[in-house]
C-alpha angles and dihedrals in degrees: 000000000000125000111221123213111212106225098170114072116257106219100190134034095201136058095251111143134113110279133184120341120262091253092054092046091055091050096056107029116090119260122243089258093057115098109248119253113237124210123206115188117190089339095311119118109226123223124212122204087174137349097051119185118263143176122259116187089334094312119115111232118202132190108261094216093064091058095044092048091055089048091051089234129149120238125209127180127208105211098195095059104021092239124151121212118196119187137181122171105310097347127092128185121198127195136160111235101189125216145223108009089338124106121220128234126299087215129085123193116214113190091330097316114113120216130186115234092189093230131054126258115238144189121235124173093342094312132108117230124193132189115262088249087074086080091061091045090063093046101268131116135231139189133189121228104196096187093070099018092246132150113207110207127188117192124196130202110266113246113239121209094179097234115145122221134173131231128196124189114198115222097177133055111255132196120280113273108254114253136049100296096092090223127144139174095245134167112299097013116130131209122202119184145048120350141174121254089268093053100260116144108255124158124008118351150123131244113208131195119237088268092046099256109151107253093176133350122185142049124357134192119194093332096317130104103254124167129008115351148146133230120201102223096181120008099193093048092041094232114161136179117211128184148113115292128204116200093326098322128109113200101174140359146123132285118209138183117208087348094305114119114229099167135037124175144054120000130205129183102312091330139091115233116173130005146064118328126185110226126218092254092054095257120126126238117204116186147064127320126206122247091249088054091230101109143024143180125218147078129313120211130191119242088263092055100257115144108241105165144012124190142054124347129195119214127202120189136017113326095184090056093045090240108124148101128221140207126205123226126231104275104090126177114218 
C-alpha cells in the first residue's frame, strides 16, 4: 500500500480534544442496566477502563485506539481540523473524527482510496469512536454474537506495496482556484497525491472536503485541475461531474447520478449550458439552457429517437442534481 508523507504539521500525538457535550454523551451511551458489549480482537478479550463500546441507532461503535493498538499502528491527531492519522509502516489511514456536537465523517481514506463506513466517526470524552464497519474497511472481518453481546474481530496485516504518497491538510482559507470549478483550498480540506517540491498539487491527486467528500479527483497542473477529472457534486446523492479540465476550467463533460449519465455537453460554473439532457419522463432534450437554469430552447426526442417537439422549454427545480420538472411551450412537432 501507499506510504503517506505528512506535509501538514501534526500538533498532537494523542486524541485529546473536546468531544460531544455531556447531554449528547448521556443520550447515546448505554445505561447501567444495558448489558455491556464485549470486544474480542484476534481471540483476545479487550478490557475497557473507559471508552467502552456502545450502540448508536443499531450500529456498534468501538474505540478506535483499541483497534490501532492491536494493529501496532501509530495514531496522530490534528487538533485544528479534528483529523486522525493512523500509520503503520508504509500505510496511512485518514479519517475525520468531528468535535463538539458535530459528528465526523462516515468515510475513511486508506492510502488515497476512500471507503464508506456507513456511519460517522465521533468524539466522546476525548476519544474517537468508529462504527464496527471500520474493521472491514481496513481489510479485517467482524461478527456479532447476540447471545453474549460480543463482537468478534479479526484483523489482518495490511499489505504494503511500498509506494510513497503525500498528504497535505490545509489549516487556513486560501484563495479560490482560478477557473469555473468553484473550488478552493480552504480550512480543513485535504489533498492526497502528487505535489511539487513547494507542496502545490501537480500530477494525479484528490482534493477532499473537511468531511472527506471528493471535491476534485484527477490530474493537476501547478495547483489547477488540468486533464481528466471528476467533481463530486453531491456525495449523498452520488452525483458526479466528469470531464477534461484545462487550467482550472471545464468546458464540457458528463453529469451522472449513481453512475447513470443524465447530461452530456457544455458546462458553466455550477450550471449546464448546452447539450443533451435526460428528462424526468425519459425523453431527451437537446439544446441550450439559460444561465438561471429556468428555461431552454431546443428539440425533444422520445426514448426511441423520434422528434416530438421543437421550441422553448421551462424548467423548475435543480437541473444539476437531476431533480426537476419541465413544461413544453406551444410549438409542437407532430
